[in-house]
N, C-alpha and C positions, 0 to 999 in steps of 0.2 A: 138037600136044598141049601143054598147059601144062607148062613145065619144073618148076615147083614142084608142081603137082597130081599129076604122075605119080610122084613120089617116095613110096616106102612109109614109113609112120610106125611106128617100132619101139615096141613096148609092153613095159614092164618086167613081170617076173613078179608084182610086188606090185600091179599096176594091173589093174582089171577093166573091160572095155569092153562095154556092152550097146547093141545097135542095134535100134530098134523103128521101122521105117519111116524117117521123116526126123528122128526124135528119137534123139540119142545121149547115153548116160549113162556117165560115166567116174567110177570110184570107186577111191581109192587111200589110202595112209597119211596124207596131208595133208588129205583131205576128199573131197567129192563134187561134181561139176559136171554139169549137164544143159543141153543146148542143142538148139533146134529149127533144123534146117538147111533151106535152100530145097528145094522139091520138084524132083525130077529128079536131084539129086546122090545117088549111091548109095555105100554103104560096105560093104566085105567084110573079114572077119577071116581071115587066112591065116598060119599058122605064127608066131604071135607078132608080127604086124605088121598094120596096117590099110591097105587100099588104097582110094583115092577114085576114083570114075569119074563121067563126065558122059554125058548121053544123046545129045548131038549136038554139032556144031561151030559153033553159033550164038554170036554175040558175048557175049550174056548168060551162056550156059552156060560159055564159056571163062573169063569173069571170075569166076564163082562157083566154078569148079573149084579154082583156086589158093587163093582165099579160104577155102573150106571146109576144105581140107587144112591151111592155116596155123592156123586156129582150133582144129581138132581136135588138132593137134600141141601147141599152147599149152595146151590143156586137159589133155593127158596129162602134160606137163611140170609143170604147176601142182599136180596131185594127187600126183605122185611126188617131185619135188625141191623144189618151191616156187620162188619167184622171188627173186632177189637183184639189188641194184644197187650197183656198186662206184664210189665217188667218188675222184677223184685231185686233190689240190691241187698246183698248180705256181706258182712265183713267190716273190718275196721279200715277207715280211710277212704271209703267210697262215698262220693257225693253226686247228687243229680239235682240240677235246677232247671226250671222251665221258664222261658221268657217268650211269651206269645206261643207260636207253634214250634219254636226251637227248643231242643233239650241239650243242655251242656252236661257232659259226664266228666267227672274227675275220678279216675281210677288209678290205682298205684300210689305213688308217693304224692301227697298233697300238703 
């Protein structure tokens, strides 16, 4: 069984997950996402978490099992927490300044 696919996906109390066949709709405080998943991959909601299952052990099913679980986990994270990217500058002569929503980078000779 897929190591990633067998992990349950925790669902926050502020997130609502609706499963209609192979279509999954996730709604939370940051928005709403809808995705059509491949046929054969099934989802069940159990005690505040979502479980992903596959129909058989064929190569395609195994590949889609982990992929579907990762996509759904990213959807839940996106509508509950949103996404952030942290940048780190290392080295001599690199500067970054923020003015409102704009970031000015001085890299190289300054």
